[in-house]
Legacy VTK file of the C-alpha trace (Angstrom):
# vtk DataFile Version 3.0
C-alpha trace
ASCII
DATASET POLYDATA
POINTS 112 float
0.000 0.000 0.000
2.869 2.354 0.704
4.115 1.916 -2.853
0.733 2.943 -4.248
0.608 6.036 -2.036
4.147 6.997 -3.018
3.274 6.529 -6.700
0.171 8.712 -6.267
2.166 11.527 -4.637
4.816 11.306 -7.333
2.187 11.634 -10.094
0.533 14.502 -8.235
3.885 16.253 -7.807
4.662 15.934 -11.528
1.211 17.216 -12.439
1.690 20.255 -10.214
5.280 20.777 -11.350
4.464 20.706 -15.070
0.706 21.202 -15.223
0.480 24.636 -13.638
3.173 26.272 -15.831
1.678 24.717 -18.975
-1.819 25.899 -17.998
-0.553 29.431 -17.292
1.297 29.496 -20.615
-1.871 28.471 -22.447
-3.878 31.178 -20.665
-1.312 33.829 -21.580
-1.353 32.664 -25.222
-5.149 32.878 -25.376
-5.091 36.345 -23.824
-2.440 37.584 -26.243
-4.370 36.219 -29.229
-7.515 38.031 -28.110
-5.516 41.220 -27.622
-4.014 40.843 -31.097
-7.482 40.316 -32.617
-8.681 43.467 -30.880
-5.736 45.457 -32.211
-6.192 44.047 -35.714
-9.887 44.944 -35.778
-9.228 48.467 -34.491
-6.509 48.945 -37.099
-8.874 48.006 -39.911
-11.701 50.181 -38.516
-12.324 53.582 -40.110
-10.041 56.330 -38.905
-11.186 58.753 -36.257
-12.917 61.984 -37.083
-9.536 63.672 -36.848
-8.448 62.124 -40.149
-11.761 62.986 -41.829
-11.745 66.674 -40.984
-10.886 68.708 -44.039
-9.910 72.300 -43.461
-10.427 74.396 -46.526
-8.065 77.133 -47.558
-9.445 80.246 -45.940
-7.572 82.560 -48.247
-4.790 83.872 -46.066
-3.991 86.388 -48.800
-7.320 88.073 -47.985
-6.518 88.275 -44.271
-2.990 89.517 -44.876
-4.017 91.857 -47.712
-1.529 90.525 -50.281
-1.273 92.307 -53.615
-1.901 90.563 -56.943
1.840 90.365 -57.574
2.453 88.665 -54.209
-0.457 86.281 -54.830
0.924 85.151 -58.170
4.219 84.170 -56.509
2.604 82.552 -53.439
2.515 78.758 -53.242
-0.582 78.804 -51.019
-2.510 80.935 -53.497
-1.562 78.580 -56.336
-2.550 75.524 -54.271
-5.960 76.493 -52.907
-7.190 72.953 -52.216
-5.274 72.771 -48.915
-4.680 75.221 -46.049
-1.753 77.566 -46.434
0.157 76.159 -43.437
0.063 72.702 -45.030
1.614 74.106 -48.199
4.484 75.686 -46.305
5.548 72.608 -44.282
9.227 71.746 -44.553
10.640 68.421 -45.779
10.363 66.841 -42.331
6.706 67.882 -41.969
7.257 70.679 -39.466
5.352 73.923 -39.679
7.324 77.096 -40.168
7.521 79.340 -37.127
5.730 82.070 -39.039
2.726 79.791 -39.508
2.459 79.069 -35.791
2.115 82.769 -35.007
-0.217 83.524 -37.931
-3.822 84.539 -37.207
-5.084 82.410 -40.109
-3.574 79.295 -38.498
-4.760 80.236 -35.005
-8.344 80.867 -36.172
-8.634 77.590 -38.112
-11.121 75.093 -36.662
-9.527 72.419 -34.506
-10.296 68.818 -35.436
-12.749 67.144 -33.072
LINES 1 113
112 0 1 2 3 4 5 6 7 8 9 10 11 12 13 14 15 16 17 18 19 20 21 22 23 24 25 26 27 28 29 30 31 32 33 34 35 36 37 38 39 40 41 42 43 44 45 46 47 48 49 50 51 52 53 54 55 56 57 58 59 60 61 62 63 64 65 66 67 68 69 70 71 72 73 74 75 76 77 78 79 80 81 82 83 84 85 86 87 88 89 90 91 92 93 94 95 96 97 98 99 100 101 102 103 104 105 106 107 108 109 110 111
């Protein structure tokens, strides 16, 4: 009888020793898969309203009172489908310091 009890405790010890880590690993894998599915579905969902907001060119040349000669040489005037501060971004995408202080930029509607 002692041999059977010892065998039982040995099997129970192995089950605890290997069973609990395997069960925890499986639970973590299931949780990570669900998290990945959530991220994948949110990535394929439509973009937030921020991406859908289109700010029209308000005509900064009107606000600043530019002459016809200045307008003909202005990139923003020649590209009226986007706001003037978007036209004047540098190669890295930064706004020029003059745009940050401009009343046209400050009075533009903020995306929701």
